[in-house]
C-alpha positions as protocol buffer text, in pm:
chain_id: "A"
residue {
  index: 1
  type: UNK
  ca { x: 1102 y: -295 z: -1270 }
}
residue {
  index: 2
  type: UNK
  ca { x: 1017 y: -25 z: -1017 }
}
residue {
  index: 3
  type: UNK
  ca { x: 813 y: -204 z: -749 }
}
residue {
  index: 4
  type: UNK
  ca { x: 683 y: -77 z: -416 }
}
residue {
  index: 5
  type: UNK
  ca { x: 502 y: -276 z: -146 }
}
residue {
  index: 6
  type: UNK
  ca { x: 255 y: -96 z: 78 }
}
residue {
  index: 7
  type: UNK
  ca { x: 83 y: -205 z: 395 }
}
residue {
  index: 8
  type: UNK
  ca { x: -287 y: -111 z: 380 }
}
residue {
  index: 9
  type: UNK
  ca { x: -423 y: 4 z: 719 }
}
residue {
  index: 10
  type: UNK
  ca { x: -226 y: 298 z: 856 }
}
residue {
  index: 11
  type: UNK
  ca { x: -42 y: 361 z: 528 }
}
residue {
  index: 12
  type: UNK
  ca { x: -309 y: 397 z: 257 }
}
residue {
  index: 13
  type: UNK
  ca { x: -615 y: 426 z: 480 }
}
residue {
  index: 14
  type: UNK
  ca { x: -687 y: 503 z: 841 }
}
residue {
  index: 15
  type: UNK
  ca { x: -664 y: 193 z: 1060 }
}
residue {
  index: 16
  type: UNK
  ca { x: -887 y: 86 z: 1346 }
}
residue {
  index: 17
  type: UNK
  ca { x: -825 y: -113 z: 1662 }
}
residue {
  index: 18
  type: UNK
  ca { x: -1159 y: -282 z: 1583 }
}
residue {
  index: 19
  type: UNK
  ca { x: -1048 y: -365 z: 1224 }
}
residue {
  index: 20
  type: UNK
  ca { x: -1183 y: -221 z: 901 }
}
residue {
  index: 21
  type: UNK
  ca { x: -1491 y: -442 z: 867 }
}
residue {
  index: 22
  type: UNK
  ca { x: -1685 y: -278 z: 585 }
}
residue {
  index: 23
  type: UNK
  ca { x: -1629 y: -61 z: 278 }
}
residue {
  index: 24
  type: UNK
  ca { x: -1790 y: 228 z: 470 }
}
residue {
  index: 25
  type: UNK
  ca { x: -1515 y: 206 z: 735 }
}
residue {
  index: 26
  type: UNK
  ca { x: -1237 y: 227 z: 472 }
}
residue {
  index: 27
  type: UNK
  ca { x: -1124 y: 592 z: 461 }
}
residue {
  index: 28
  type: UNK
  ca { x: -807 y: 702 z: 278 }
}
residue {
  index: 29
  type: UNK
  ca { x: -538 y: 898 z: 458 }
}
residue {
  index: 30
  type: UNK
  ca { x: -519 y: 1244 z: 294 }
}
residue {
  index: 31
  type: UNK
  ca { x: -259 y: 1242 z: 18 }
}
residue {
  index: 32
  type: UNK
  ca { x: -220 y: 863 z: -2 }
}
residue {
  index: 33
  type: UNK
  ca { x: -430 y: 812 z: -315 }
}
residue {
  index: 34
  type: UNK
  ca { x: -251 y: 1095 z: -494 }
}
residue {
  index: 35
  type: UNK
  ca { x: 85 y: 950 z: -387 }
}
residue {
  index: 36
  type: UNK
  ca { x: -4 y: 614 z: -542 }
}
residue {
  index: 37
  type: UNK
  ca { x: -117 y: 797 z: -858 }
}
residue {
  index: 38
  type: UNK
  ca { x: 219 y: 974 z: -879 }
}
residue {
  index: 39
  type: UNK
  ca { x: 400 y: 641 z: -852 }
}
residue {
  index: 40
  type: UNK
  ca { x: 177 y: 492 z: -1122 }
}
residue {
  index: 41
  type: UNK
  ca { x: 248 y: 784 z: -1359 }
}
residue {
  index: 42
  type: UNK
  ca { x: 621 y: 735 z: -1303 }
}
residue {
  index: 43
  type: UNK
  ca { x: 604 y: 367 z: -1400 }
}
residue {
  index: 44
  type: UNK
  ca { x: 606 y: 212 z: -1054 }
}
residue {
  index: 45
  type: UNK
  ca { x: 415 y: -109 z: -987 }
}
residue {
  index: 46
  type: UNK
  ca { x: 225 y: -77 z: -658 }
}
residue {
  index: 47
  type: UNK
  ca { x: 122 y: -383 z: -457 }
}
residue {
  index: 48
  type: UNK
  ca { x: -30 y: -416 z: -111 }
}
residue {
  index: 49
  type: UNK
  ca { x: 71 y: -669 z: 157 }
}
residue {
  index: 50
  type: UNK
  ca { x: -171 y: -676 z: 450 }
}
residue {
  index: 51
  type: UNK
  ca { x: -266 y: -893 z: 746 }
}
residue {
  index: 52
  type: UNK
  ca { x: -642 y: -946 z: 753 }
}
residue {
  index: 53
  type: UNK
  ca { x: -699 y: -1165 z: 1058 }
}
residue {
  index: 54
  type: UNK
  ca { x: -1054 y: -1031 z: 1082 }
}
residue {
  index: 55
  type: UNK
  ca { x: -1139 y: -1308 z: 833 }
}
residue {
  index: 56
  type: UNK
  ca { x: -1022 y: -1584 z: 1069 }
}
residue {
  index: 57
  type: UNK
  ca { x: -1183 y: -1407 z: 1365 }
}
residue {
  index: 58
  type: UNK
  ca { x: -1519 y: -1405 z: 1186 }
}
residue {
  index: 59
  type: UNK
  ca { x: -1543 y: -1025 z: 1191 }
}
residue {
  index: 60
  type: UNK
  ca { x: -1612 y: -1013 z: 817 }
}
residue {
  index: 61
  type: UNK
  ca { x: -1647 y: -1247 z: 522 }
}
residue {
  index: 62
  type: UNK
  ca { x: -1431 y: -1279 z: 212 }
}
residue {
  index: 63
  type: UNK
  ca { x: -1698 y: -1098 z: 8 }
}
residue {
  index: 64
  type: UNK
  ca { x: -1670 y: -801 z: 245 }
}
residue {
  index: 65
  type: UNK
  ca { x: -1289 y: -794 z: 217 }
}
residue {
  index: 66
  type: UNK
  ca { x: -1328 y: -801 z: -162 }
}
residue {
  index: 67
  type: UNK
  ca { x: -1573 y: -510 z: -141 }
}
residue {
  index: 68
  type: UNK
  ca { x: -1329 y: -312 z: 78 }
}
residue {
  index: 69
  type: UNK
  ca { x: -1049 y: -373 z: -171 }
}
residue {
  index: 70
  type: UNK
  ca { x: -1278 y: -287 z: -463 }
}
residue {
  index: 71
  type: UNK
  ca { x: -1349 y: 48 z: -296 }
}
residue {
  index: 72
  type: UNK
  ca { x: -974 y: 102 z: -247 }
}
residue {
  index: 73
  type: UNK
  ca { x: -902 y: 17 z: -614 }
}
residue {
  index: 74
  type: UNK
  ca { x: -1178 y: 254 z: -732 }
}
residue {
  index: 75
  type: UNK
  ca { x: -1054 y: 537 z: -510 }
}
residue {
  index: 76
  type: UNK
  ca { x: -695 y: 494 z: -630 }
}
residue {
  index: 77
  type: UNK
  ca { x: -811 y: 477 z: -994 }
}
residue {
  index: 78
  type: UNK
  ca { x: -1021 y: 794 z: -949 }
}
residue {
  index: 79
  type: UNK
  ca { x: -701 y: 970 z: -837 }
}
residue {
  index: 80
  type: UNK
  ca { x: -521 y: 841 z: -1148 }
}
residue {
  index: 81
  type: UNK
  ca { x: -332 y: 552 z: -989 }
}
residue {
  index: 82
  type: UNK
  ca { x: -332 y: 176 z: -988 }
}
residue {
  index: 83
  type: UNK
  ca { x: -274 y: -95 z: -729 }
}
residue {
  index: 84
  type: UNK
  ca { x: -173 y: -404 z: -924 }
}
residue {
  index: 85
  type: UNK
  ca { x: -243 y: -664 z: -659 }
}
residue {
  index: 86
  type: UNK
  ca { x: -336 y: -711 z: -295 }
}
residue {
  index: 87
  type: UNK
  ca { x: -159 y: -993 z: -110 }
}
residue {
  index: 88
  type: UNK
  ca { x: -318 y: -1072 z: 224 }
}
residue {
  index: 89
  type: UNK
  ca { x: -291 y: -1310 z: 516 }
}
residue {
  index: 90
  type: UNK
  ca { x: -637 y: -1428 z: 629 }
}
residue {
  index: 91
  type: UNK
  ca { x: -507 y: -1608 z: 939 }
}
residue {
  index: 92
  type: UNK
  ca { x: -520 y: -1521 z: 1309 }
}
residue {
  index: 93
  type: UNK
  ca { x: -191 y: -1499 z: 1499 }
}
residue {
  index: 94
  type: UNK
  ca { x: -244 y: -1832 z: 1677 }
}
residue {
  index: 95
  type: UNK
  ca { x: -269 y: -2015 z: 1342 }
}
residue {
  index: 96
  type: UNK
  ca { x: 113 y: -1998 z: 1311 }
}
residue {
  index: 97
  type: UNK
  ca { x: 121 y: -1943 z: 933 }
}
residue {
  index: 98
  type: UNK
  ca { x: 415 y: -1813 z: 730 }
}
residue {
  index: 99
  type: UNK
  ca { x: 213 y: -1538 z: 557 }
}
residue {
  index: 100
  type: UNK
  ca { x: 119 y: -1335 z: 865 }
}
residue {
  index: 101
  type: UNK
  ca { x: 354 y: -1042 z: 914 }
}
residue {
  index: 102
  type: UNK
  ca { x: 611 y: -1028 z: 1081 }
}
residue {
  index: 103
  type: UNK
  ca { x: 686 y: -1349 z: 891 }
}
residue {
  index: 104
  type: UNK
  ca { x: 799 y: -1300 z: 531 }
}
residue {
  index: 105
  type: UNK
  ca { x: 550 y: -1525 z: 346 }
}
residue {
  index: 106
  type: UNK
  ca { x: 362 y: -1242 z: 172 }
}
residue {
  index: 107
  type: UNK
  ca { x: 693 y: -1099 z: 52 }
}
residue {
  index: 108
  type: UNK
  ca { x: 803 y: -1438 z: -80 }
}
residue {
  index: 109
  type: UNK
  ca { x: 472 y: -1462 z: -267 }
}
residue {
  index: 110
  type: UNK
  ca { x: 523 y: -1115 z: -419 }
}
residue {
  index: 111
  type: UNK
  ca { x: 881 y: -1200 z: -523 }
}
residue {
  index: 112
  type: UNK
  ca { x: 761 y: -1522 z: -685 }
}
residue {
  index: 113
  type: UNK
  ca { x: 462 y: -1364 z: -861 }
}
residue {
  index: 114
  type: UNK
  ca { x: 675 y: -1084 z: -1008 }
}
residue {
  index: 115
  type: UNK
  ca { x: 989 y: -1298 z: -1055 }
}
residue {
  index: 116
  type: UNK
  ca { x: 1206 y: -1041 z: -876 }
}
residue {
  index: 117
  type: UNK
  ca { x: 1459 y: -1023 z: -599 }
}
residue {
  index: 118
  type: UNK
  ca { x: 1316 y: -779 z: -345 }
}
residue {
  index: 119
  type: UNK
  ca { x: 1655 y: -628 z: -255 }
}
residue {
  index: 120
  type: UNK
  ca { x: 1610 y: -251 z: -256 }
}
residue {
  index: 121
  type: UNK
  ca { x: 1231 y: -272 z: -308 }
}
residue {
  index: 122
  type: UNK
  ca { x: 1072 y: -22 z: -67 }
}
residue {
  index: 123
  type: UNK
  ca { x: 814 y: -177 z: 165 }
}
residue {
  index: 124
  type: UNK
  ca { x: 618 y: 90 z: 349 }
}
residue {
  index: 125
  type: UNK
  ca { x: 452 y: 11 z: 680 }
}
residue {
  index: 126
  type: UNK
  ca { x: 338 y: 169 z: 1005 }
}
residue {
  index: 127
  type: UNK
  ca { x: 407 y: -119 z: 1245 }
}
residue {
  index: 128
  type: UNK
  ca { x: 714 y: -310 z: 1355 }
}
residue {
  index: 129
  type: UNK
  ca { x: 569 y: -633 z: 1213 }
}
residue {
  index: 130
  type: UNK
  ca { x: 546 y: -467 z: 869 }
}
residue {
  index: 131
  type: UNK
  ca { x: 910 y: -364 z: 888 }
}
residue {
  index: 132
  type: UNK
  ca { x: 1034 y: -698 z: 1021 }
}
residue {
  index: 133
  type: UNK
  ca { x: 846 y: -887 z: 748 }
}
residue {
  index: 134
  type: UNK
  ca { x: 994 y: -658 z: 482 }
}
residue {
  index: 135
  type: UNK
  ca { x: 1347 y: -706 z: 614 }
}
residue {
  index: 136
  type: UNK
  ca { x: 1302 y: -1084 z: 648 }
}
residue {
  index: 137
  type: UNK
  ca { x: 1160 y: -1094 z: 294 }
}
residue {
  index: 138
  type: UNK
  ca { x: 1463 y: -913 z: 156 }
}
residue {
  index: 139
  type: UNK
  ca { x: 1288 y: -580 z: 89 }
}
residue {
  index: 140
  type: UNK
  ca { x: 1385 y: -235 z: 218 }
}
residue {
  index: 141
  type: UNK
  ca { x: 1162 y: -141 z: 515 }
}
residue {
  index: 142
  type: UNK
  ca { x: 1028 y: 216 z: 530 }
}
residue {
  index: 143
  type: UNK
  ca { x: 831 y: 352 z: 829 }
}
residue {
  index: 144
  type: UNK
  ca { x: 555 y: 612 z: 801 }
}
residue {
  index: 145
  type: UNK
  ca { x: 433 y: 798 z: 1109 }
}
residue {
  index: 146
  type: UNK
  ca { x: 67 y: 763 z: 1009 }
}
residue {
  index: 147
  type: UNK
  ca { x: -144 y: 487 z: 1162 }
}
residue {
  index: 148
  type: UNK
  ca { x: 61 y: 319 z: 1435 }
}
residue {
  index: 149
  type: UNK
  ca { x: 383 y: 473 z: 1303 }
}
residue {
  index: 150
  type: UNK
  ca { x: 444 y: 723 z: 1583 }
}
residue {
  index: 151
  type: UNK
  ca { x: 406 y: 449 z: 1846 }
}
residue {
  index: 152
  type: UNK
  ca { x: 625 y: 215 z: 1641 }
}
residue {
  index: 153
  type: UNK
  ca { x: 898 y: 479 z: 1617 }
}
residue {
  index: 154
  type: UNK
  ca { x: 878 y: 556 z: 1991 }
}
residue {
  index: 155
  type: UNK
  ca { x: 902 y: 187 z: 2081 }
}
residue {
  index: 156
  type: UNK
  ca { x: 1221 y: 146 z: 1879 }
}
residue {
  index: 157
  type: UNK
  ca { x: 1372 y: -179 z: 1757 }
}
residue {
  index: 158
  type: UNK
  ca { x: 1339 y: -88 z: 1389 }
}
residue {
  index: 159
  type: UNK
  ca { x: 1549 y: -283 z: 1140 }
}
residue {
  index: 160
  type: UNK
  ca { x: 1884 y: -102 z: 1098 }
}
residue {
  index: 161
  type: UNK
  ca { x: 1877 y: 179 z: 844 }
}
residue {
  index: 162
  type: UNK
  ca { x: 1497 y: 206 z: 827 }
}
residue {
  index: 163
  type: UNK
  ca { x: 1411 y: 554 z: 696 }
}
residue {
  index: 164
  type: UNK
  ca { x: 1117 y: 733 z: 860 }
}
residue {
  index: 165
  type: UNK
  ca { x: 870 y: 963 z: 683 }
}
residue {
  index: 166
  type: UNK
  ca { x: 563 y: 1157 z: 792 }
}
residue {
  index: 167
  type: UNK
  ca { x: 332 y: 978 z: 546 }
}
residue {
  index: 168
  type: UNK
  ca { x: 313 y: 797 z: 214 }
}
residue {
  index: 169
  type: UNK
  ca { x: 317 y: 1124 z: 18 }
}
residue {
  index: 170
  type: UNK
  ca { x: 655 y: 1210 z: 176 }
}
residue {
  index: 171
  type: UNK
  ca { x: 789 y: 862 z: 88 }
}
residue {
  index: 172
  type: UNK
  ca { x: 684 y: 918 z: -273 }
}
residue {
  index: 173
  type: UNK
  ca { x: 840 y: 1267 z: -277 }
}
residue {
  index: 174
  type: UNK
  ca { x: 1166 y: 1107 z: -166 }
}
residue {
  index: 175
  type: UNK
  ca { x: 1147 y: 821 z: -418 }
}
residue {
  index: 176
  type: UNK
  ca { x: 1067 y: 1050 z: -710 }
}
residue {
  index: 177
  type: UNK
  ca { x: 1306 y: 1334 z: -633 }
}
residue {
  index: 178
  type: UNK
  ca { x: 1572 y: 1366 z: -901 }
}
residue {
  index: 179
  type: UNK
  ca { x: 1913 y: 1224 z: -810 }
}
residue {
  index: 180
  type: UNK
  ca { x: 2151 y: 1504 z: -718 }
}
């Protein structure tokens, strides 16, 4: 099975320091929807792993998060792609859960749901916590420079061997290029 795990904010859509709190605030990064569509056409299974502490902070309700994700699913489908599932952590940092990245709980849940070992599974993120969670969960962390990616790269401390790409479209170009 060809599986890829994507962070949401900063990888698929533009992020916000004030959180994405409504479907109207969810705006795709140019090229991201088409990149997911290309993966779908090539038989990849695309899942999302995202921290959504805005729930615990009371910034939005579960119905709103569902509406945001419904908009994302529709936008990806309109481009010809498919996101199979969205795994999310609803907790705030002080709740000390295992599912909030940089902890690997979301990755363990994905591995269990799909009955796979995540070794070699690309996990694309724009923040250090995305990359650390991927590495701790056994996946292969990949950094994009979109979202917080430039700051993450400048700060350093990436898991060893983490490849860096401009955006999700470039990651997909790399994954789909024929082996030489």
